[in-house]
N, CA and C atoms as a LAMMPS dump frame, in Angstrom:
ITEM: TIMESTEP
0
ITEM: NUMBER OF ATOMS
252
ITEM: BOX BOUNDS ff ff ff
-5.0000000000000000e+02 5.0000000000000000e+02
-5.0000000000000000e+02 5.0000000000000000e+02
-5.0000000000000000e+02 5.0000000000000000e+02
ITEM: ATOMS id mol type element x y z
1 1 1 N -264.105 -15.862 472.723
2 1 2 C -265.119 -15.816 471.672
3 1 3 C -265.889 -17.055 471.869
4 2 1 N -267.241 -16.757 471.742
5 2 2 C -268.232 -17.802 471.758
6 2 3 C -268.451 -18.452 470.415
7 3 1 N -268.278 -19.822 470.508
8 3 2 C -268.434 -20.597 469.368
9 3 3 C -269.955 -21.071 469.142
10 4 1 N -270.165 -21.463 467.906
11 4 2 C -271.444 -22.02 467.544
12 4 3 C -271.553 -23.329 468.195
13 5 1 N -272.811 -23.912 468.359
14 5 2 C -273.097 -25.188 468.976
15 5 3 C -272.468 -26.364 467.989
16 6 1 N -272.163 -26.065 466.739
17 6 2 C -271.772 -27.065 465.732
18 6 3 C -270.236 -27.13 465.661
19 7 1 N -269.533 -26.168 466.459
20 7 2 C -268.18 -26.14 466.51
21 7 3 C -267.398 -27.507 466.774
22 8 1 N -266.47 -27.874 465.817
23 8 2 C -265.762 -29.04 466.131
24 8 3 C -266.456 -30.343 465.883
25 9 1 N -267.554 -30.335 465.216
26 9 2 C -268.52 -31.569 464.882
27 9 3 C -268.564 -32.007 463.516
28 10 1 N -267.634 -31.637 462.721
29 10 2 C -267.781 -31.947 461.189
30 10 3 C -267.771 -33.512 461.057
31 11 1 N -267.151 -34.299 461.857
32 11 2 C -267.059 -35.594 461.815
33 11 3 C -267.942 -36.265 462.786
34 12 1 N -268.286 -37.635 462.641
35 12 2 C -269.114 -38.386 463.694
36 12 3 C -268.341 -38.468 464.886
37 13 1 N -269.089 -38.667 466.052
38 13 2 C -268.464 -39.013 467.393
39 13 3 C -268.022 -40.391 467.474
40 14 1 N -268.252 -41.157 466.62
41 14 2 C -267.992 -42.647 466.744
42 14 3 C -267.437 -43.201 465.377
43 15 1 N -266.382 -44.023 465.509
44 15 2 C -265.993 -44.583 464.177
45 15 3 C -266.02 -46.126 464.204
46 16 1 N -264.984 -46.779 464.534
47 16 2 C -264.967 -48.338 464.445
48 16 3 C -266.038 -48.949 465.372
49 17 1 N -266.45 -48.364 466.505
50 17 2 C -267.393 -48.967 467.32
51 17 3 C -268.855 -48.256 467.025
52 18 1 N -269.063 -47.837 465.806
53 18 2 C -270.19 -47.249 465.385
54 18 3 C -271.421 -48.207 465.18
55 19 1 N -272.506 -47.62 464.622
56 19 2 C -273.771 -48.495 464.511
57 19 3 C -273.54 -49.657 463.644
58 20 1 N -274.224 -50.779 463.867
59 20 2 C -274.171 -51.934 462.96
60 20 3 C -275.101 -51.78 461.774
61 21 1 N -276.061 -50.997 462.08
62 21 2 C -276.975 -50.78 460.866
63 21 3 C -277.558 -49.318 461.016
64 22 1 N -277.411 -48.534 459.934
65 22 2 C -277.991 -47.05 460.072
66 22 3 C -276.979 -46.211 459.587
67 23 1 N -277.091 -44.926 459.992
68 23 2 C -276.339 -43.832 459.564
69 23 3 C -275.584 -43.189 460.84
70 24 1 N -274.371 -43.001 460.605
71 24 2 C -273.67 -42.293 461.74
72 24 3 C -273.114 -40.987 460.998
73 25 1 N -273.503 -39.785 461.79
74 25 2 C -273.167 -38.527 461.048
75 25 3 C -272.593 -37.47 461.985
76 26 1 N -271.7 -36.653 461.427
77 26 2 C -271.294 -35.423 462.017
78 26 3 C -272.059 -34.347 461.301
79 27 1 N -271.628 -32.997 461.521
80 27 2 C -272.441 -31.902 460.712
81 27 3 C -272.101 -32.136 459.197
82 28 1 N -270.906 -32.613 458.835
83 28 2 C -270.725 -32.698 457.42
84 28 3 C -270.451 -34.109 457.056
85 29 1 N -269.605 -34.895 457.686
86 29 2 C -269.138 -36.172 457.23
87 29 3 C -269.739 -37.206 458.017
88 30 1 N -269.94 -38.373 457.471
89 30 2 C -270.551 -39.588 458.154
90 30 3 C -270.355 -40.893 457.373
91 31 1 N -271.113 -41.822 457.703
92 31 2 C -271.15 -43.091 457
93 31 3 C -272.453 -43.919 457.285
94 32 1 N -272.844 -44.594 456.292
95 32 2 C -273.907 -45.543 456.277
96 32 3 C -273.425 -46.984 456.599
97 33 1 N -274.069 -47.725 457.429
98 33 2 C -273.685 -49.005 457.624
99 33 3 C -274.823 -50.002 457.23
100 34 1 N -274.364 -51.1 456.559
101 34 2 C -275.334 -52.141 456.248
102 34 3 C -274.75 -53.417 456.646
103 35 1 N -275.518 -54.323 457.401
104 35 2 C -275.091 -55.629 457.942
105 35 3 C -274.649 -56.48 456.673
106 36 1 N -273.661 -57.297 456.874
107 36 2 C -273.187 -58.28 455.967
108 36 3 C -273.079 -59.67 456.565
109 37 1 N -273.709 -60.007 457.566
110 37 2 C -273.431 -61.225 458.295
111 37 3 C -272.078 -61.345 458.927
112 38 1 N -271.511 -62.496 458.566
113 38 2 C -270.23 -62.769 459.219
114 38 3 C -269.04 -61.759 458.838
115 39 1 N -269.285 -61.242 457.662
116 39 2 C -268.209 -60.315 457.016
117 39 3 C -268.147 -58.981 457.753
118 40 1 N -269.142 -58.721 458.675
119 40 2 C -269.172 -57.46 459.329
120 40 3 C -269.913 -56.424 458.47
121 41 1 N -270.272 -55.319 459.062
122 41 2 C -271.106 -54.391 458.269
123 41 3 C -270.237 -53.61 457.174
124 42 1 N -270.931 -53.35 456.16
125 42 2 C -270.354 -52.473 455.193
126 42 3 C -270.578 -51.078 455.451
127 43 1 N -269.434 -50.25 455.379
128 43 2 C -269.672 -48.841 455.772
129 43 3 C -269.346 -47.949 454.43
130 44 1 N -270.266 -47.074 454.173
131 44 2 C -270.119 -46.283 453.014
132 44 3 C -270.022 -44.833 453.531
133 45 1 N -268.954 -44.055 453.222
134 45 2 C -268.864 -42.697 453.697
135 45 3 C -269.852 -41.764 452.781
136 46 1 N -270.238 -40.714 453.481
137 46 2 C -271.023 -39.63 452.812
138 46 3 C -270.737 -38.219 453.346
139 47 1 N -270.952 -37.246 452.46
140 47 2 C -270.633 -35.928 452.801
141 47 3 C -271.963 -35.046 452.529
142 48 1 N -272.295 -34.272 453.412
143 48 2 C -273.41 -33.35 453.314
144 48 3 C -273.024 -32.025 452.613
145 49 1 N -273.056 -31.917 451.238
146 49 2 C -272.382 -30.85 450.603
147 49 3 C -273.07 -29.392 450.954
148 50 1 N -274.262 -29.489 451.33
149 50 2 C -274.956 -28.277 451.705
150 50 3 C -274.283 -27.68 453.006
151 51 1 N -274.091 -28.626 454.058
152 51 2 C -273.521 -28.332 455.247
153 51 3 C -271.977 -27.792 455.005
154 52 1 N -271.394 -28.517 454.142
155 52 2 C -270.035 -28.266 453.797
156 52 3 C -269.881 -26.805 453.347
157 53 1 N -270.655 -26.473 452.375
158 53 2 C -270.758 -25.063 451.924
159 53 3 C -271.034 -23.967 452.958
160 54 1 N -271.999 -24.362 453.878
161 54 2 C -272.12 -23.481 455.025
162 54 3 C -271.077 -23.389 455.891
163 55 1 N -270.264 -24.457 456.208
164 55 2 C -269.062 -24.344 456.926
165 55 3 C -267.983 -23.576 456.29
166 56 1 N -267.9 -23.615 455.005
167 56 2 C -266.849 -22.768 454.374
168 56 3 C -267.029 -21.364 454.512
169 57 1 N -268.202 -20.924 454.631
170 57 2 C -268.673 -19.494 454.836
171 57 3 C -268.379 -19.105 456.247
172 58 1 N -268.128 -19.832 457.149
173 58 2 C -268.17 -19.638 458.596
174 58 3 C -266.775 -18.944 458.868
175 59 1 N -266.668 -17.989 459.706
176 59 2 C -265.452 -17.191 459.929
177 59 3 C -264.584 -18.157 460.874
178 60 1 N -265.063 -19.096 461.608
179 60 2 C -264.416 -19.985 462.43
180 60 3 C -263.954 -21.411 461.68
181 61 1 N -264.135 -21.382 460.408
182 61 2 C -263.972 -22.636 459.621
183 61 3 C -262.531 -23.242 459.939
184 62 1 N -261.344 -22.558 459.829
185 62 2 C -260.227 -23.076 460.013
186 62 3 C -259.894 -23.704 461.335
187 63 1 N -260.268 -23.118 462.35
188 63 2 C -260.022 -23.675 463.705
189 63 3 C -261.082 -24.829 463.975
190 64 1 N -262.193 -24.641 463.395
191 64 2 C -263.268 -25.599 463.663
192 64 3 C -262.779 -26.995 462.882
193 65 1 N -262.279 -26.842 461.61
194 65 2 C -261.922 -27.96 460.949
195 65 3 C -260.735 -28.668 461.593
196 66 1 N -259.761 -27.845 462.197
197 66 2 C -258.68 -28.389 462.833
198 66 3 C -258.993 -29.199 464.055
199 67 1 N -260.006 -28.549 464.86
200 67 2 C -260.556 -29.291 466.045
201 67 3 C -261.375 -30.616 465.6
202 68 1 N -262.103 -30.549 464.7
203 68 2 C -262.802 -31.685 464.13
204 68 3 C -261.857 -32.813 463.688
205 69 1 N -260.78 -32.398 463.002
206 69 2 C -259.715 -33.382 462.554
207 69 3 C -258.988 -33.967 463.729
208 70 1 N -258.638 -33.091 464.591
209 70 2 C -257.96 -33.635 465.893
210 70 3 C -258.916 -34.707 466.622
211 71 1 N -260.126 -34.332 466.788
212 71 2 C -261.067 -35.357 467.404
213 71 3 C -261.242 -36.639 466.504
214 72 1 N -261.173 -36.488 465.263
215 72 2 C -261.307 -37.668 464.393
216 72 3 C -260.072 -38.429 464.484
217 73 1 N -258.832 -37.872 464.631
218 73 2 C -257.575 -38.455 464.72
219 73 3 C -257.46 -39.356 466.12
220 74 1 N -258.007 -38.598 467.005
221 74 2 C -258.022 -39.188 468.385
222 74 3 C -258.881 -40.441 468.525
223 75 1 N -260.047 -40.294 467.927
224 75 2 C -261.029 -41.376 467.927
225 75 3 C -260.533 -42.539 467.017
226 76 1 N -259.816 -42.285 465.963
227 76 2 C -259.118 -43.382 465.193
228 76 3 C -258.124 -44.115 465.985
229 77 1 N -257.454 -43.359 466.734
230 77 2 C -256.399 -43.934 467.691
231 77 3 C -256.968 -44.786 468.825
232 78 1 N -258.198 -44.475 469.245
233 78 2 C -258.813 -45.234 470.258
234 78 3 C -259.567 -46.385 469.725
235 79 1 N -260.348 -46.046 468.769
236 79 2 C -261.261 -47.182 468.105
237 79 3 C -260.673 -47.975 466.948
238 80 1 N -259.607 -47.31 466.473
239 80 2 C -258.979 -48.091 465.222
240 80 3 C -259.683 -47.516 464.008
241 81 1 N -259.203 -47.73 462.81
242 81 2 C -259.731 -47.291 461.664
243 81 3 C -261.071 -47.869 461.321
244 82 1 N -261.933 -47.289 460.533
245 82 2 C -263.192 -47.809 460.212
246 82 3 C -262.863 -49.03 459.222
247 83 1 N -263.388 -50.09 459.613
248 83 2 C -263.294 -51.41 458.762
249 83 3 C -264.435 -51.552 457.891
250 84 1 N -264.031 -51.738 456.636
251 84 2 C -264.975 -51.891 455.514
252 84 3 C -265.236 -53.266 454.929
């Protein structure tokens, strides 16, 4: 079965090593970063609810979400959790 180009991309491709200033996004989930000097950047999570609703309608939602979650878990293991 051919998957859509967005398959498995609900979460961002980078976590702890993400941008120091700006927005890091996946198709649905992401975070904004704002520098705070020596304290390190502040990261605020965000959700694109329009994209989420689109994902919920997709026939591949379950497997896509599982793949996205697995990639997120692997990135967390490699980069460590997002520090706020």
